[in-house]
N, CA, C and O atoms as a Tinker XYZ file with bonds, in Angstrom:
   452  protein
     1  N     -4.268000  -33.332000  -19.643000    73     2
     2  CA    -3.405000  -32.382000  -18.908000    64     1     3
     3  C     -3.977000  -31.442000  -17.788000    63     2     4     5
     4  O     -5.076000  -30.898000  -17.906000    81     3
     5  N     -3.291000  -31.310000  -16.866000    73     3     6
     6  CA    -3.821000  -30.374000  -15.752000    64     5     7
     7  C     -3.894000  -29.001000  -16.219000    63     6     8     9
     8  O     -3.040000  -28.618000  -17.019000    81     7
     9  N     -4.874000  -28.150000  -15.792000    73     7    10
    10  CA    -5.366000  -26.785000  -16.076000    64     9    11
    11  C     -3.948000  -25.956000  -15.792000    63    10    12    13
    12  O     -3.624000  -25.190000  -16.700000    81    11
    13  N     -3.280000  -26.005000  -14.914000    73    11    14
    14  CA    -2.015000  -25.297000  -14.512000    64    13    15
    15  C     -1.049000  -25.324000  -15.554000    63    14    16    17
    16  O     -0.324000  -24.365000  -15.818000    81    15
    17  N     -1.030000  -26.541000  -16.216000    73    15    18
    18  CA     0.113000  -26.840000  -17.189000    64    17    19
    19  C     -0.161000  -26.045000  -18.479000    63    18    20    21
    20  O      0.803000  -25.744000  -19.183000    81    19
    21  N     -1.335000  -25.704000  -18.818000    73    19    22
    22  CA    -1.598000  -24.975000  -20.050000    64    21    23
    23  C     -1.237000  -23.654000  -20.068000    63    22    24    25
    24  O     -1.021000  -23.091000  -21.141000    81    23
    25  N     -1.134000  -23.017000  -18.887000    73    23    26
    26  CA    -0.739000  -21.493000  -18.797000    64    25    27
    27  C      0.774000  -21.469000  -19.116000    63    26    28    29
    28  O      1.543000  -22.368000  -18.775000    81    27
    29  N      1.161000  -20.267000  -19.858000    73    27    30
    30  CA     2.477000  -20.208000  -20.227000    64    29    31
    31  C      3.369000  -19.947000  -19.069000    63    30    32    33
    32  O      2.810000  -19.394000  -18.122000    81    31
    33  N      4.579000  -20.208000  -18.937000    73    31    34
    34  CA     5.619000  -20.147000  -17.971000    64    33    35
    35  C      6.075000  -18.699000  -17.885000    63    34    36    37
    36  O      6.629000  -18.183000  -18.855000    81    35
    37  N      5.871000  -18.049000  -16.801000    73    35    38
    38  CA     6.102000  -16.454000  -16.880000    64    37    39
    39  C      7.672000  -16.423000  -16.446000    63    38    40    41
    40  O      8.322000  -15.452000  -16.834000    81    39
    41  N      8.357000  -17.472000  -15.628000    73    39    42
    42  CA     9.615000  -17.225000  -15.334000    64    41    43
    43  C      9.993000  -18.533000  -14.438000    63    42    44    45
    44  O      9.144000  -19.372000  -14.138000    81    43
    45  N     11.312000  -18.612000  -14.057000    73    43    46
    46  CA    11.706000  -19.677000  -13.291000    64    45    47
    47  C     12.353000  -19.118000  -12.012000    63    46    48    49
    48  O     13.157000  -18.186000  -12.028000    81    47
    49  N     11.895000  -19.833000  -10.775000    73    47    50
    50  CA    12.575000  -19.395000   -9.507000    64    49    51
    51  C     13.236000  -20.637000   -8.976000    63    50    52    53
    52  O     12.717000  -21.746000   -8.851000    81    51
    53  N     14.530000  -20.254000   -8.667000    73    51    54
    54  CA    15.570000  -21.132000   -8.158000    64    53    55
    55  C     15.767000  -21.093000   -6.931000    63    54    56    57
    56  O     15.937000  -19.965000   -6.469000    81    55
    57  N     15.813000  -22.161000   -6.057000    73    55    58
    58  CA    16.522000  -21.995000   -4.663000    64    57    59
    59  C     17.958000  -22.001000   -4.836000    63    58    60    61
    60  O     18.455000  -22.680000   -5.734000    81    59
    61  N     18.706000  -21.271000   -4.018000    73    59    62
    62  CA    20.029000  -21.225000   -4.122000    64    61    63
    63  C     20.896000  -22.290000   -3.567000    63    62    64    65
    64  O     21.574000  -22.983000   -4.326000    81    63
    65  N     20.912000  -22.483000   -2.075000    73    63    66
    66  CA    21.545000  -23.629000   -1.559000    64    65    67
    67  C     21.019000  -24.835000   -1.719000    63    66    68    69
    68  O     19.826000  -25.070000   -1.523000    81    67
    69  N     21.992000  -25.814000   -2.139000    73    67    70
    70  CA    21.386000  -27.188000   -2.578000    64    69    71
    71  C     20.825000  -27.475000   -3.957000    63    70    72    73
    72  O     20.493000  -28.566000   -4.422000    81    71
    73  N     20.785000  -26.204000   -4.547000    73    71    74
    74  CA    20.301000  -26.265000   -6.152000    64    73    75
    75  C     21.457000  -25.867000   -7.001000    63    74    76    77
    76  O     21.832000  -26.487000   -7.997000    81    75
    77  N     22.028000  -24.702000   -6.490000    73    75    78
    78  CA    23.069000  -24.090000   -7.355000    64    77    79
    79  C     24.532000  -24.556000   -6.803000    63    78    80    81
    80  O     25.446000  -24.902000   -7.552000    81    79
    81  N     24.611000  -24.515000   -5.477000    73    79    82
    82  CA    25.787000  -24.961000   -4.807000    64    81    83
    83  C     25.363000  -25.582000   -3.580000    63    82    84    85
    84  O     24.290000  -25.279000   -3.057000    81    83
    85  N     26.349000  -26.653000   -2.970000    73    83    86
    86  CA    26.013000  -27.107000   -1.684000    64    85    87
    87  C     26.420000  -26.135000   -0.465000    63    86    88    89
    88  O     27.427000  -25.436000   -0.578000    81    87
    89  N     25.768000  -26.101000    0.498000    73    87    90
    90  CA    26.046000  -25.145000    1.620000    64    89    91
    91  C     27.453000  -25.358000    2.046000    63    90    92    93
    92  O     27.821000  -26.486000    2.376000    81    91
    93  N     28.344000  -24.234000    2.060000    73    91    94
    94  CA    29.693000  -24.355000    2.293000    64    93    95
    95  C     30.582000  -24.778000    1.200000    63    94    96    97
    96  O     31.789000  -24.831000    1.437000    81    95
    97  N     30.133000  -25.090000    0.016000    73    95    98
    98  CA    30.806000  -25.704000   -0.943000    64    97    99
    99  C     31.555000  -24.376000   -1.795000    63    98   100   101
   100  O     31.023000  -23.267000   -1.859000    81    99
   101  N     32.774000  -24.681000   -2.377000    73    99   102
   102  CA    33.349000  -23.703000   -3.241000    64   101   103
   103  C     33.230000  -23.916000   -4.809000    63   102   104   105
   104  O     33.952000  -23.321000   -5.610000    81   103
   105  N     32.305000  -24.771000   -5.144000    73   103   106
   106  CA    32.145000  -25.161000   -6.475000    64   105   107
   107  C     30.614000  -25.140000   -6.793000    63   106   108   109
   108  O     29.838000  -25.488000   -5.904000    81   107
   109  N     30.167000  -24.773000   -7.944000    73   107   110
   110  CA    28.774000  -24.955000   -8.183000    64   109   111
   111  C     28.336000  -26.428000   -8.388000    63   110   112   113
   112  O     29.211000  -27.258000   -8.636000    81   111
   113  N     27.118000  -26.781000   -8.308000    73   111   114
   114  CA    26.655000  -27.988000   -8.601000    64   113   115
   115  C     26.818000  -28.330000  -10.017000    63   114   116   117
   116  O     26.487000  -27.467000  -10.830000    81   115
   117  N     27.276000  -29.457000  -10.448000    73   115   118
   118  CA    27.575000  -29.839000  -11.860000    64   117   119
   119  C     26.345000  -29.500000  -12.698000    63   118   120   121
   120  O     25.250000  -29.974000  -12.395000    81   119
   121  N     26.490000  -28.754000  -13.659000    73   119   122
   122  CA    25.380000  -28.490000  -14.707000    64   121   123
   123  C     24.578000  -27.220000  -14.319000    63   122   124   125
   124  O     23.831000  -26.721000  -15.160000    81   123
   125  N     24.700000  -26.665000  -13.062000    73   123   126
   126  CA    23.758000  -25.616000  -12.645000    64   125   127
   127  C     24.262000  -24.356000  -13.410000    63   126   128   129
   128  O     23.341000  -23.685000  -13.876000    81   127
   129  N     25.528000  -23.878000  -13.647000    73   127   130
   130  CA    25.874000  -22.637000  -14.355000    64   129   131
   131  C     25.236000  -22.803000  -15.828000    63   130   132   133
   132  O     24.519000  -21.968000  -16.380000    81   131
   133  N     25.607000  -23.947000  -16.310000    73   131   134
   134  CA    25.059000  -24.179000  -17.752000    64   133   135
   135  C     23.564000  -23.900000  -17.878000    63   134   136   137
   136  O     23.060000  -23.180000  -18.740000    81   135
   137  N     22.899000  -24.574000  -16.888000    73   135   138
   138  CA    21.428000  -24.543000  -16.974000    64   137   139
   139  C     20.811000  -23.182000  -16.785000    63   138   140   141
   140  O     19.869000  -22.860000  -17.509000    81   139
   141  N     21.327000  -22.256000  -15.754000    73   139   142
   142  CA    20.960000  -20.989000  -15.812000    64   141   143
   143  C     21.285000  -20.162000  -16.902000    63   142   144   145
   144  O     20.511000  -19.327000  -17.370000    81   143
   145  N     22.541000  -20.408000  -17.351000    73   143   146
   146  CA    22.858000  -19.596000  -18.640000    64   145   147
   147  C     21.853000  -20.017000  -19.829000    63   146   148   149
   148  O     21.422000  -19.169000  -20.610000    81   147
   149  N     21.567000  -21.143000  -19.902000    73   147   150
   150  CA    20.695000  -21.540000  -21.152000    64   149   151
   151  C     19.255000  -21.002000  -20.884000    63   150   152   153
   152  O     18.558000  -20.607000  -21.818000    81   151
   153  N     18.845000  -20.996000  -19.659000    73   151   154
   154  CA    17.407000  -20.444000  -19.368000    64   153   155
   155  C     17.397000  -18.998000  -19.668000    63   154   156   157
   156  O     16.474000  -18.554000  -20.350000    81   155
   157  N     18.420000  -18.140000  -19.187000    73   155   158
   158  CA    18.449000  -16.872000  -19.317000    64   157   159
   159  C     18.631000  -16.543000  -21.044000    63   158   160   161
   160  O     18.043000  -15.586000  -21.548000    81   159
   161  N     19.343000  -17.284000  -21.697000    73   159   162
   162  CA    19.356000  -17.013000  -23.032000    64   161   163
   163  C     18.114000  -17.371000  -23.832000    63   162   164   165
   164  O     17.965000  -16.927000  -24.970000    81   163
   165  N     17.253000  -18.138000  -23.276000    73   163   166
   166  CA    15.901000  -18.176000  -24.004000    64   165   167
   167  C     15.143000  -17.125000  -23.715000    63   166   168   169
   168  O     14.054000  -17.059000  -24.286000    81   167
   169  N     15.496000  -16.141000  -22.842000    73   167   170
   170  CA    14.560000  -14.969000  -22.525000    64   169   171
   171  C     13.745000  -15.206000  -21.439000    63   170   172   173
   172  O     12.893000  -14.366000  -21.154000    81   171
   173  N     13.869000  -16.239000  -20.769000    73   171   174
   174  CA    12.812000  -16.609000  -19.684000    64   173   175
   175  C     13.393000  -15.830000  -18.404000    63   174   176   177
   176  O     14.595000  -15.898000  -18.146000    81   175
   177  N     12.608000  -15.174000  -17.705000    73   175   178
   178  CA    13.011000  -14.428000  -16.485000    64   177   179
   179  C     13.379000  -15.313000  -15.462000    63   178   180   181
   180  O     12.623000  -16.241000  -15.178000    81   179
   181  N     14.558000  -15.130000  -14.806000    73   179   182
   182  CA    14.977000  -16.076000  -13.786000    64   181   183
   183  C     15.137000  -15.296000  -12.463000    63   182   184   185
   184  O     15.634000  -14.169000  -12.462000    81   183
   185  N     14.738000  -15.869000  -11.404000    73   183   186
   186  CA    14.949000  -15.128000   -9.996000    64   185   187
   187  C     15.608000  -16.387000   -9.081000    63   186   188   189
   188  O     15.611000  -17.567000   -9.431000    81   187
   189  N     16.045000  -15.966000   -8.096000    73   187   190
   190  CA    16.810000  -16.842000   -7.102000    64   189   191
   191  C     16.238000  -16.558000   -5.777000    63   190   192   193
   192  O     16.009000  -15.402000   -5.422000    81   191
   193  N     16.007000  -17.563000   -5.050000    73   191   194
   194  CA    15.589000  -17.297000   -3.446000    64   193   195
   195  C     16.458000  -18.128000   -2.670000    63   194   196   197
   196  O     17.205000  -18.987000   -3.138000    81   195
   197  N     16.315000  -17.808000   -1.356000    73   195   198
   198  CA    17.038000  -18.614000   -0.283000    64   197   199
   199  C     16.418000  -18.391000    0.905000    63   198   200   201
   200  O     15.719000  -17.410000    1.160000    81   199
   201  N     16.679000  -19.336000    1.665000    73   199   202
   202  CA    16.250000  -19.030000    3.301000    64   201   203
   203  C     17.589000  -18.667000    4.095000    63   202   204   205
   204  O     17.578000  -18.619000    5.325000    81   203
   205  N     18.668000  -18.431000    3.400000    73   203   206
   206  CA    19.969000  -17.980000    4.077000    64   205   207
   207  C     19.790000  -16.684000    4.639000    63   206   208   209
   208  O     19.482000  -15.689000    3.983000    81   207
   209  N     20.027000  -16.723000    6.099000    73   207   210
   210  CA    19.847000  -15.623000    7.014000    64   209   211
   211  C     21.058000  -14.794000    7.369000    63   210   212   213
   212  O     21.016000  -13.658000    7.841000    81   211
   213  N     22.131000  -15.487000    7.091000    73   211   214
   214  CA    23.468000  -14.916000    7.485000    64   213   215
   215  C     24.187000  -14.355000    6.461000    63   214   216   217
   216  O     25.363000  -14.079000    6.700000    81   215
   217  N     23.688000  -14.099000    5.249000    73   215   218
   218  CA    24.259000  -13.385000    4.076000    64   217   219
   219  C     23.508000  -12.408000    3.650000    63   218   220   221
   220  O     22.289000  -12.576000    3.637000    81   219
   221  N     23.992000  -11.358000    3.274000    73   219   222
   222  CA    23.289000  -10.332000    2.573000    64   221   223
   223  C     22.951000  -10.568000    1.220000    63   222   224   225
   224  O     23.547000  -11.462000    0.620000    81   223
   225  N     22.024000   -9.851000    0.615000    73   223   226
   226  CA    21.842000  -10.077000   -0.965000    64   225   227
   227  C     23.110000   -9.976000   -1.829000    63   226   228   229
   228  O     23.350000  -10.724000   -2.777000    81   227
   229  N     23.891000   -8.979000   -1.407000    73   227   230
   230  CA    25.296000   -8.832000   -2.032000    64   229   231
   231  C     26.138000   -9.880000   -1.808000    63   230   232   233
   232  O     26.644000  -10.444000   -2.779000    81   231
   233  N     26.395000  -10.264000   -0.612000    73   231   234
   234  CA    27.061000  -11.508000   -0.356000    64   233   235
   235  C     26.764000  -12.666000   -1.139000    63   234   236   237
   236  O     27.664000  -13.332000   -1.650000    81   235
   237  N     25.422000  -12.973000   -1.274000    73   235   238
   238  CA    24.890000  -14.196000   -2.119000    64   237   239
   239  C     25.407000  -13.802000   -3.519000    63   238   240   241
   240  O     26.157000  -14.598000   -4.083000    81   239
   241  N     25.089000  -12.691000   -4.108000    73   239   242
   242  CA    25.372000  -12.511000   -5.595000    64   241   243
   243  C     26.867000  -12.499000   -5.804000    63   242   244   245
   244  O     27.238000  -12.916000   -6.901000    81   243
   245  N     27.843000  -12.077000   -4.907000    73   243   246
   246  CA    29.242000  -12.175000   -4.894000    64   245   247
   247  C     29.617000  -13.659000   -5.111000    63   246   248   249
   248  O     30.357000  -14.016000   -6.028000    81   247
   249  N     29.028000  -14.556000   -4.155000    73   247   250
   250  CA    29.446000  -15.911000   -4.284000    64   249   251
   251  C     28.912000  -16.518000   -5.467000    63   250   252   253
   252  O     29.614000  -17.321000   -6.082000    81   251
   253  N     27.649000  -16.210000   -5.898000    73   251   254
   254  CA    27.346000  -16.978000   -7.205000    64   253   255
   255  C     27.923000  -16.389000   -8.409000    63   254   256   257
   256  O     27.856000  -17.078000   -9.428000    81   255
   257  N     28.489000  -15.223000   -8.483000    73   255   258
   258  CA    29.311000  -14.792000   -9.452000    64   257   259
   259  C     30.586000  -15.426000   -9.579000    63   258   260   261
   260  O     31.080000  -15.808000  -10.639000    81   259
   261  N     31.177000  -15.531000   -8.248000    73   259   262
   262  CA    32.365000  -16.371000   -8.082000    64   261   263
   263  C     32.365000  -17.788000   -8.639000    63   262   264   265
   264  O     33.343000  -18.304000   -9.179000    81   263
   265  N     31.072000  -18.427000   -8.442000    73   263   266
   266  CA    30.998000  -19.700000   -8.846000    64   265   267
   267  C     30.786000  -19.799000  -10.306000    63   266   268   269
   268  O     30.841000  -20.907000  -10.838000    81   267
   269  N     30.542000  -18.714000  -11.012000    73   267   270
   270  CA    30.433000  -18.538000  -12.618000    64   269   271
   271  C     28.966000  -18.404000  -12.921000    63   270   272   273
   272  O     28.632000  -18.612000  -14.087000    81   271
   273  N     28.085000  -18.102000  -12.085000    73   271   274
   274  CA    26.733000  -17.635000  -12.367000    64   273   275
   275  C     26.813000  -16.043000  -12.935000    63   274   276   277
   276  O     27.603000  -15.182000  -12.546000    81   275
   277  N     25.811000  -15.910000  -13.922000    73   275   278
   278  CA    25.484000  -14.471000  -14.312000    64   277   279
   279  C     24.207000  -14.254000  -13.525000    63   278   280   281
   280  O     23.124000  -14.680000  -13.924000    81   279
   281  N     24.369000  -13.564000  -12.370000    73   279   282
   282  CA    23.442000  -13.197000  -11.584000    64   281   283
   283  C     23.401000  -11.582000  -11.431000    63   282   284   285
   284  O     24.465000  -10.977000  -11.565000    81   283
   285  N     22.303000  -10.918000  -11.176000    73   283   286
   286  CA    22.314000   -9.515000  -10.885000    64   285   287
   287  C     21.579000   -9.467000   -9.522000    63   286   288   289
   288  O     20.779000  -10.323000   -9.146000    81   287
   289  N     21.971000   -8.288000   -8.780000    73   287   290
   290  CA    21.626000   -8.280000   -7.407000    64   289   291
   291  C     20.000000   -8.286000   -7.212000    63   290   292   293
   292  O     19.479000   -8.789000   -6.217000    81   291
   293  N     19.233000   -7.656000   -8.296000    73   291   294
   294  CA    17.980000   -7.497000   -8.238000    64   293   295
   295  C     17.204000   -8.745000   -8.657000    63   294   296   297
   296  O     15.988000   -8.762000   -8.851000    81   295
   297  N     18.106000   -9.885000   -8.786000    73   295   298
   298  CA    17.369000  -11.207000   -9.278000    64   297   299
   299  C     17.499000  -12.096000   -7.957000    63   298   300   301
   300  O     17.073000  -13.250000   -8.000000    81   299
   301  N     18.014000  -11.652000   -6.904000    73   299   302
   302  CA    18.328000  -12.466000   -5.649000    64   301   303
   303  C     17.270000  -11.981000   -4.645000    63   302   304   305
   304  O     16.978000  -10.790000   -4.543000    81   303
   305  N     16.685000  -12.990000   -3.880000    73   303   306
   306  CA    15.698000  -12.743000   -2.882000    64   305   307
   307  C     15.841000  -13.456000   -1.617000    63   306   308   309
   308  O     15.200000  -14.460000   -1.308000    81   307
   309  N     16.784000  -12.833000   -0.858000    73   307   310
   310  CA    17.125000  -13.600000    0.514000    64   309   311
   311  C     15.743000  -13.124000    1.418000    63   310   312   313
   312  O     14.911000  -12.343000    0.958000    81   311
   313  N     15.658000  -13.677000    2.654000    73   311   314
   314  CA    14.643000  -13.347000    3.611000    64   313   315
   315  C     14.650000  -12.124000    4.202000    63   314   316   317
   316  O     13.603000  -11.595000    4.574000    81   315
   317  N     15.830000  -11.563000    4.344000    73   315   318
   318  CA    15.845000  -10.193000    5.048000    64   317   319
   319  C     15.054000   -8.940000    4.263000    63   318   320   321
   320  O     14.237000   -8.240000    4.861000    81   319
   321  N     15.340000   -8.774000    3.078000    73   319   322
   322  CA    14.720000   -7.857000    2.212000    64   321   323
   323  C     13.103000   -8.149000    2.091000    63   322   324   325
   324  O     12.316000   -7.222000    1.899000    81   323
   325  N     12.727000   -9.357000    2.205000    73   323   326
   326  CA    11.284000   -9.869000    2.209000    64   325   327
   327  C     10.643000   -9.314000    3.594000    63   326   328   329
   328  O      9.580000   -8.694000    3.627000    81   327
   329  N     11.404000   -9.608000    4.691000    73   327   330
   330  CA    10.881000   -9.124000    5.740000    64   329   331
   331  C     10.804000   -7.695000    6.046000    63   330   332   333
   332  O      9.923000   -7.262000    6.790000    81   331
   333  N     11.762000   -6.878000    5.460000    73   331   334
   334  CA    11.753000   -5.525000    5.575000    64   333   335
   335  C     10.486000   -4.969000    4.706000    63   334   336   337
   336  O      9.874000   -3.989000    5.129000    81   335
   337  N     10.133000   -5.543000    3.601000    73   335   338
   338  CA     8.958000   -5.188000    2.799000    64   337   339
   339  C      7.638000   -5.455000    3.616000    63   338   340   341
   340  O      6.750000   -4.604000    3.661000    81   339
   341  N      7.548000   -6.597000    4.222000    73   339   342
   342  CA     6.412000   -6.941000    5.139000    64   341   343
   343  C      6.302000   -5.794000    6.299000    63   342   344   345
   344  O      5.230000   -5.270000    6.601000    81   343
   345  N      7.567000   -5.473000    6.915000    73   343   346
   346  CA     7.444000   -4.602000    8.086000    64   345   347
   347  C      6.966000   -3.196000    7.503000    63   346   348   349
   348  O      6.197000   -2.464000    8.125000    81   347
   349  N      7.429000   -2.928000    6.407000    73   347   350
   350  CA     6.972000   -1.637000    5.871000    64   349   351
   351  C      5.536000   -1.668000    5.577000    63   350   352   353
   352  O      4.825000   -0.828000    6.129000    81   351
   353  N      4.982000   -2.586000    4.724000    73   351   354
   354  CA     3.738000   -2.692000    4.265000    64   353   355
   355  C      2.765000   -2.705000    5.436000    63   354   356   357
   356  O      1.633000   -2.247000    5.283000    81   355
   357  N      3.218000   -3.284000    6.763000    73   355   358
   358  CA     2.197000   -3.333000    7.636000    64   357   359
   359  C      2.412000   -2.531000    8.783000    63   358   360   361
   360  O      1.686000   -2.571000    9.776000    81   359
   361  N      3.532000   -1.709000    8.637000    73   359   362
   362  CA     3.831000   -0.474000    9.627000    64   361   363
   363  C      4.122000   -1.176000   10.894000    63   362   364   365
   364  O      3.603000   -0.743000   11.923000    81   363
   365  N      5.033000   -2.397000   10.944000    73   363   366
   366  CA     5.351000   -2.935000   12.089000    64   365   367
   367  C      6.720000   -2.407000   12.703000    63   366   368   369
   368  O      7.584000   -1.959000   11.949000    81   367
   369  N      6.876000   -2.454000   13.837000    73   367   370
   370  CA     8.181000   -2.155000   14.561000    64   369   371
   371  C      8.279000   -3.307000   15.430000    63   370   372   373
   372  O      7.725000   -3.308000   16.529000    81   371
   373  N      8.956000   -4.291000   15.000000    73   371   374
   374  CA     9.187000   -5.591000   15.804000    64   373   375
   375  C     10.458000   -5.487000   16.549000    63   374   376   377
   376  O     11.273000   -4.635000   16.194000    81   375
   377  N     10.718000   -6.294000   17.581000    73   375   378
   378  CA    11.851000   -6.594000   18.169000    64   377   379
   379  C     12.605000   -7.537000   17.428000    63   378   380   381
   380  O     12.082000   -8.650000   17.378000    81   379
   381  N     13.738000   -7.402000   16.809000    73   379   382
   382  CA    14.232000   -8.410000   16.048000    64   381   383
   383  C     15.692000   -8.973000   16.619000    63   382   384   385
   384  O     16.581000   -8.236000   17.044000    81   383
   385  N     15.758000  -10.338000   16.548000    73   383   386
   386  CA    17.039000  -10.966000   16.740000    64   385   387
   387  C     17.598000  -11.481000   15.676000    63   386   388   389
   388  O     17.157000  -12.559000   15.279000    81   387
   389  N     18.639000  -10.876000   14.996000    73   387   390
   390  CA    19.165000  -11.207000   13.752000    64   389   391
   391  C     20.792000  -11.526000   13.783000    63   390   392   393
   392  O     21.463000  -11.061000   14.704000    81   391
   393  N     21.285000  -12.175000   12.951000    73   391   394
   394  CA    22.667000  -12.589000   12.755000    64   393   395
   395  C     23.428000  -11.087000   12.587000    63   394   396   397
   396  O     22.938000  -10.201000   11.887000    81   395
   397  N     24.629000  -10.938000   13.288000    73   395   398
   398  CA    25.273000   -9.778000   13.241000    64   397   399
   399  C     25.453000   -9.184000   11.813000    63   398   400   401
   400  O     25.312000   -7.982000   11.586000    81   399
   401  N     25.780000  -10.121000   10.854000    73   399   402
   402  CA    26.056000   -9.679000    9.436000    64   401   403
   403  C     24.827000   -8.910000    8.886000    63   402   404   405
   404  O     25.006000   -8.003000    8.073000    81   403
   405  N     23.663000   -9.226000    9.280000    73   403   406
   406  CA    22.493000   -8.731000    8.812000    64   405   407
   407  C     22.004000   -7.355000    9.624000    63   406   408   409
   408  O     21.037000   -6.701000    9.233000    81   407
   409  N     22.630000   -7.067000   10.564000    73   407   410
   410  CA    22.178000   -5.970000   11.534000    64   409   411
   411  C     22.065000   -4.602000   10.939000    63   410   412   413
   412  O     21.194000   -3.786000   11.240000    81   411
   413  N     23.120000   -4.406000    9.980000    73   411   414
   414  CA    22.925000   -3.118000    9.420000    64   413   415
   415  C     21.939000   -2.880000    8.389000    63   414   416   417
   416  O     21.325000   -1.819000    8.277000    81   415
   417  N     21.791000   -3.934000    7.603000    73   415   418
   418  CA    20.639000   -3.997000    6.531000    64   417   419
   419  C     19.218000   -3.766000    7.295000    63   418   420   421
   420  O     18.341000   -3.006000    6.885000    81   419
   421  N     19.144000   -4.581000    8.514000    73   419   422
   422  CA    17.727000   -4.540000    8.972000    64   421   423
   423  C     17.566000   -3.235000    9.678000    63   422   424   425
   424  O     16.436000   -2.746000    9.654000    81   423
   425  N     18.687000   -2.476000   10.415000    73   423   426
   426  CA    18.428000   -1.371000   10.914000    64   425   427
   427  C     18.129000   -0.244000   10.022000    63   426   428   429
   428  O     17.414000    0.671000   10.430000    81   427
   429  N     18.695000   -0.238000    8.654000    73   427   430
   430  CA    18.446000    0.672000    7.639000    64   429   431
   431  C     16.918000    0.732000    7.401000    63   430   432   433
   432  O     16.242000    1.761000    7.384000    81   431
   433  N     16.417000   -0.728000    7.193000    73   431   434
   434  CA    15.029000   -0.969000    6.834000    64   433   435
   435  C     13.996000   -0.398000    7.880000    63   434   436   437
   436  O     12.945000    0.147000    7.539000    81   435
   437  N     14.409000   -0.580000    9.222000    73   435   438
   438  CA    13.461000   -0.237000   10.276000    64   437   439
   439  C     13.686000    1.364000   10.300000    63   438   440   441
   440  O     12.632000    1.950000   10.545000    81   439
   441  N     14.556000    2.033000   10.149000    73   439   442
   442  CA    14.748000    3.565000   10.213000    64   441   443
   443  C     14.012000    4.092000    9.107000    63   442   444   445
   444  O     13.553000    5.219000    9.292000    81   443
   445  N     13.800000    3.585000    8.065000    73   443   446
   446  CA    13.051000    4.006000    6.909000    64   445   447
   447  C     11.366000    3.731000    7.067000    63   446   448   449
   448  O     10.523000    4.154000    6.276000    81   447
   449  N     11.148000    3.080000    8.040000    73   447   450
   450  CA     9.577000    2.884000    8.243000    64   449   451
   451  C      8.935000    4.278000    8.616000    63   450   452
   452  O      7.725000    4.365000    8.819000    81   451
């Protein structure tokens, strides 16, 4: 058995698009809602990530909830908040080209630097 396998699993990280639902789809991928529910019921921490750059964290949470997932805002990690964290951490003031739906979130992040 590989050494990494012997360590206890601390949590599960799911990609959103293509794993929980197909991009642009109005239905969850078959079995995904139940799978997330069962993992959460086991007590295992669950987080969700995506490379979706045109939706805010709240937009993603709203869509997932509408599809039947039990998801909290703090469990979802899109790229914009991660980028804001790096900008703050490294004290950077970049020139950003972002989708209009992200502009307010990014500006708030920049103003807080």
